[in-house]
C-alpha positions as CSV (number, residue, x, y, z in Angstrom):
1,M,-8.1,-26.4,-128.6
2,S,-8.9,-24.4,-125.3
3,D,-11.1,-21.4,-125.6
4,E,-9.4,-19.8,-122.6
5,P,-7.4,-16.6,-123.5
6,Q,-3.7,-17.1,-123.3
7,K,-1.9,-14.9,-120.8
8,S,0.9,-12.7,-122.0
9,P,4.3,-13.0,-120.3
10,A,3.6,-9.6,-118.6
11,E,0.4,-11.1,-117.1
12,E,2.1,-14.2,-115.7
13,P,2.4,-14.1,-111.9
14,P,5.9,-13.7,-110.6
15,Y,5.6,-16.8,-108.4
16,Q,3.7,-20.0,-109.3
17,D,2.6,-20.9,-105.8
18,V,3.2,-20.3,-102.1
19,T,6.1,-22.7,-102.0
20,E,8.1,-20.8,-104.6
21,A,7.2,-17.4,-103.0
22,S,8.4,-18.5,-99.6
23,R,11.5,-20.3,-100.7
24,I,14.6,-19.7,-98.6
25,Y,17.7,-19.0,-100.6
26,I,20.7,-19.6,-98.4
27,L,23.3,-16.9,-99.2
28,P,21.0,-13.7,-99.3
29,N,19.1,-14.9,-96.2
30,L,22.4,-15.5,-94.4
31,F,23.2,-11.8,-94.9
32,T,19.7,-10.9,-93.6
33,A,20.3,-13.1,-90.6
34,G,23.6,-11.3,-90.1
35,N,21.7,-8.0,-90.2
36,L,19.4,-9.3,-87.5
37,F,22.3,-10.6,-85.5
38,F,24.2,-7.3,-85.5
39,G,21.0,-5.4,-84.6
40,F,20.5,-7.8,-81.6
41,L,24.1,-7.2,-80.5
42,A,23.7,-3.5,-80.8
43,I,20.7,-3.6,-78.4
44,I,22.6,-5.7,-75.9
45,W,25.6,-3.4,-76.0
46,C,23.3,-0.4,-75.4
47,I,21.9,-2.1,-72.4
48,R,25.4,-2.9,-71.1
49,G,26.5,0.7,-71.7
50,R,23.6,2.0,-69.7
51,Y,23.4,-0.5,-66.8
52,V,26.7,-2.4,-66.6
53,A,29.2,0.4,-66.9
54,E,29.3,3.7,-64.9
55,P,27.4,6.5,-66.7
56,E,29.7,8.8,-68.8
57,S,32.7,6.5,-68.1
58,L,35.2,5.2,-70.7
59,A,33.6,1.7,-70.4
60,A,30.2,3.1,-71.2
61,A,31.6,5.1,-74.1
62,Q,33.2,1.9,-75.4
63,F,30.0,-0.1,-75.2
64,Y,28.1,2.6,-77.2
65,T,30.9,2.9,-79.7
66,E,30.8,-0.9,-80.4
67,A,27.0,-0.7,-80.6
68,V,27.4,1.9,-83.3
69,F,29.6,-0.4,-85.3
70,F,27.1,-3.2,-84.9
71,I,24.5,-1.0,-86.5
72,L,26.8,-0.1,-89.3
73,G,27.6,-3.8,-89.7
74,A,23.9,-4.5,-89.9
75,G,23.7,-1.8,-92.7
76,I,26.5,-3.6,-94.6
77,C,24.6,-6.9,-94.4
78,D,21.4,-5.1,-95.5
79,V,23.2,-3.9,-98.6
80,F,24.6,-7.3,-99.6
81,D,21.5,-9.4,-99.0
82,G,19.5,-7.7,-101.7
83,R,22.4,-7.4,-104.1
84,V,23.3,-11.0,-103.8
85,A,19.7,-12.0,-104.3
86,R,19.4,-9.9,-107.5
87,L,22.8,-11.1,-108.9
88,G,21.8,-14.7,-108.4
89,G,18.2,-14.2,-109.6
90,R,17.0,-15.6,-106.3
91,E,14.6,-13.1,-104.9
92,S,11.6,-14.3,-102.9
93,L,8.8,-12.8,-101.0
94,F,10.1,-14.6,-97.9
95,G,13.4,-12.8,-98.3
96,K,11.7,-9.4,-98.6
97,E,9.6,-9.9,-95.4
98,F,12.5,-11.4,-93.5
99,D,14.7,-8.4,-94.5
100,S,12.0,-5.9,-93.2
101,I,11.8,-7.8,-89.8
102,A,15.5,-7.6,-89.5
103,D,15.5,-3.9,-90.4
104,V,12.9,-3.1,-87.8
105,V,15.3,-4.5,-85.1
106,S,18.6,-3.1,-86.5
107,F,17.4,0.3,-87.8
108,G,14.4,0.9,-85.6
109,V,14.7,-0.6,-82.1
110,A,18.5,-0.4,-81.8
111,P,19.0,3.3,-82.6
112,A,15.9,4.2,-80.7
113,L,17.2,2.4,-77.6
114,M,20.6,3.9,-78.1
115,V,19.4,7.5,-78.0
116,F,16.9,6.7,-75.2
117,F,19.6,5.3,-72.9
118,L,22.1,8.0,-73.8
119,I,20.0,11.2,-74.0
120,L,16.3,10.4,-73.2
121,S,16.8,8.4,-70.1
122,P,13.8,8.4,-67.7
123,T,16.1,8.2,-64.6
124,A,18.9,10.7,-65.5
125,G,19.7,13.6,-67.8
126,Y,17.4,16.5,-68.7
127,E,14.0,16.9,-67.0
128,F,12.2,17.6,-70.3
129,Y,13.5,14.5,-72.0
130,R,12.8,12.4,-68.9
131,Q,9.1,13.2,-69.4
132,I,8.7,12.6,-73.1
133,G,11.8,10.5,-74.0
134,W,9.8,7.3,-74.4
135,L,7.5,9.1,-76.8
136,I,10.3,10.4,-79.1
137,G,11.8,6.9,-79.2
138,F,8.5,5.3,-80.1
139,I,7.7,7.9,-82.8
140,Y,11.0,7.0,-84.5
141,L,10.4,3.3,-84.1
142,L,6.8,3.6,-85.4
143,C,7.9,5.6,-88.5
144,A,10.6,3.1,-89.3
145,G,8.1,0.2,-89.1
146,V,5.6,2.1,-91.3
147,R,8.3,3.0,-93.8
148,L,9.3,-0.6,-94.2
149,A,5.8,-1.8,-94.4
150,R,5.0,0.7,-97.1
151,F,8.1,-0.3,-99.0
152,N,7.0,-3.9,-99.1
153,V,3.5,-2.9,-100.3
154,I,4.7,-0.6,-103.2
155,T,7.3,-3.1,-104.4
156,N,5.0,-6.2,-104.1
157,P,5.3,-7.9,-107.5
158,F,1.6,-9.0,-107.4
159,I,0.5,-5.3,-107.5
160,P,0.2,-3.9,-111.0
161,G,2.5,-0.9,-111.5
162,S,4.6,-1.6,-108.4
163,D,7.8,-1.5,-110.5
164,E,7.0,2.0,-111.7
165,I,6.2,3.6,-108.3
166,Q,9.5,2.6,-106.8
167,K,12.1,3.7,-109.3
168,P,15.3,1.7,-109.6
169,K,17.5,4.7,-108.9
170,E,15.3,6.2,-106.1
171,F,13.7,5.4,-102.8
172,L,10.3,6.8,-101.8
173,G,11.2,8.3,-98.4
174,L,14.3,8.2,-96.5
175,P,15.6,4.6,-96.2
176,A,15.6,3.2,-92.6
177,P,19.3,2.2,-92.7
178,A,20.2,5.8,-93.6
179,A,18.1,7.2,-90.7
180,A,19.7,4.7,-88.3
181,G,23.2,5.5,-89.7
182,L,22.8,9.2,-89.0
183,T,21.7,8.5,-85.4
184,A,24.4,6.0,-84.8
185,S,27.2,8.1,-86.3
186,L,26.1,11.2,-84.2
187,V,26.1,9.0,-81.1
188,L,29.7,8.0,-82.0
189,L,30.7,11.7,-81.9
190,V,28.9,12.4,-78.7
191,V,30.5,9.6,-76.7
192,N,34.0,10.0,-78.1
193,Y,34.3,13.8,-78.0
194,D,32.1,14.6,-75.0
195,L,29.5,16.5,-77.0
196,R,26.7,16.1,-74.5
197,G,25.6,19.7,-75.0
198,A,25.2,19.2,-78.8
199,A,23.4,15.9,-78.1
200,L,20.4,18.0,-77.1
201,F,19.6,18.3,-80.8
202,L,19.8,14.6,-81.4
203,P,16.1,13.9,-80.5
204,A,15.1,16.7,-82.9
205,L,17.1,15.0,-85.7
206,M,15.5,11.7,-84.8
207,L,12.0,13.3,-85.3
208,L,13.1,14.8,-88.6
209,T,14.4,11.6,-89.9
210,A,11.3,9.8,-88.6
211,W,9.2,12.2,-90.7
212,L,11.4,11.8,-93.8
213,M,11.1,8.0,-93.6
214,I,7.3,8.2,-94.1
215,S,7.4,11.2,-96.5
216,S,7.3,11.1,-100.3
217,V,10.7,12.7,-100.6
218,P,12.8,10.8,-103.2
219,Y,16.2,9.7,-102.1
220,P,19.0,8.3,-104.4
221,S,19.4,4.6,-104.5
222,F,22.6,2.8,-105.2
223,K,21.1,-0.5,-106.2
224,H,21.9,0.1,-109.9
225,L,25.6,0.3,-109.2
226,S,27.5,-2.9,-110.2
227,W,30.9,-4.1,-111.3
228,R,30.1,-2.8,-114.8
229,T,29.3,0.7,-113.6
230,K,31.6,3.2,-115.3
231,M,32.9,6.6,-114.2
232,G,35.3,9.3,-115.5
233,I,38.8,9.8,-114.3
234,Q,38.0,12.8,-112.2
235,G,35.1,11.0,-110.5
236,F,37.4,8.0,-109.8
237,I,40.1,10.2,-108.2
238,L,37.4,11.9,-106.1
239,L,36.1,8.5,-105.0
240,I,39.6,7.5,-103.9
241,I,40.1,10.7,-101.9
242,L,36.7,10.3,-100.2
243,A,37.6,6.7,-99.3
244,A,40.9,7.9,-97.8
245,C,39.1,10.6,-95.8
246,L,36.6,8.0,-94.6
247,V,39.4,5.9,-93.2
248,V,41.6,8.7,-91.7
249,F,38.7,10.7,-90.2
250,W,36.3,7.8,-89.6
251,R,34.7,9.3,-86.5
252,W,33.6,12.4,-88.4
253,S,33.2,11.1,-91.9
254,F,30.4,8.7,-91.1
255,A,28.2,11.5,-89.7
256,A,29.2,13.9,-92.5
257,G,28.3,11.3,-95.1
258,F,24.8,10.6,-93.7
259,I,24.1,14.2,-93.1
260,I,25.0,15.1,-96.7
261,Y,22.9,12.3,-98.0
262,I,19.8,13.1,-95.9
263,F,19.8,16.8,-96.5
264,Y,20.8,16.5,-100.2
265,G,17.6,14.5,-100.9
266,F,15.5,16.9,-98.9
267,V,16.9,20.1,-100.5
268,R,16.6,18.5,-103.9
269,F,13.0,17.7,-103.3
270,L,12.3,21.3,-102.1
271,R,14.0,22.7,-105.2
272,K,11.9,20.5,-107.6
273,T,8.7,21.4,-105.8
274,Y,9.5,25.1,-106.0
275,K,10.3,24.9,-109.7
276,A,7.2,22.9,-110.4
277,R,5.0,25.4,-108.6
278,K,6.7,28.3,-110.4
279,I,6.0,26.6,-113.8
280,E,2.4,26.0,-112.8
281,K,1.9,29.6,-111.8
282,A,3.5,30.7,-115.1
283,N,1.2,28.4,-117.1
284,A,-1.8,29.6,-115.1
285,G,-0.8,33.3,-115.9
286,E,-0.5,32.5,-119.6
287,A,-3.9,30.8,-119.6
288,S,-5.5,33.8,-117.9
289,A,-3.9,36.2,-120.3
290,D,-5.2,34.2,-123.3
291,D,-8.7,34.4,-121.9
């Protein structure tokens, strides 16, 4: 009989060897490849909108509009790759790393180039942005890359306690797809409603979302939703109404949805922080009174 202590199931490594950890499962990784494909198309369409078509023409607006939908398409693929992997029990470290690489392209490079060509151009537009436009785009890209790298670290199954740090119903920091979705949806409004004046605030929003991506602000996750998720009648009716508004007012609804999501998480975090500090001061006051 062996004298070596037997490992409990909790101590067993999630993968037996390198081959198992790097295994490529076809269906979820096809969605990840689709994410990368749409991000690549978005970059090409941004370049075409800037250099092929006449600036501020209908053709340029069409290129940017299609690039926005490519980014949104990448977001849809990003949702399904992880969900398909979890449903089939076919998650691998390769899939997680491949997904992050695709996300950097689709939700980092593509939106940064989109705003750079449209607002922060070094050859046209506002003098101030011509000087620092490249820096704003790089800060956004850098934060997206750091956020994705941090996500891979804190969810690494080989690190003890990784499942507790990243809660199933929350993201630590703003997800990169949400940051890219806000940028893309606002660009959609700018090019379709000639809101060039309002577009001056877009770089500031990019810097805000860049900071939120690397922050510790918790954001709701919808990974726990499935076909078995239940809801009340009122909630179901509200969901149908929201879906109808999304279809009818699609140019505005995408931007409104992302704005609500981003500022909801931020405001909720501020409220929790304020309440925690208030309770801490009250406890400190009680302790000093007892002394």
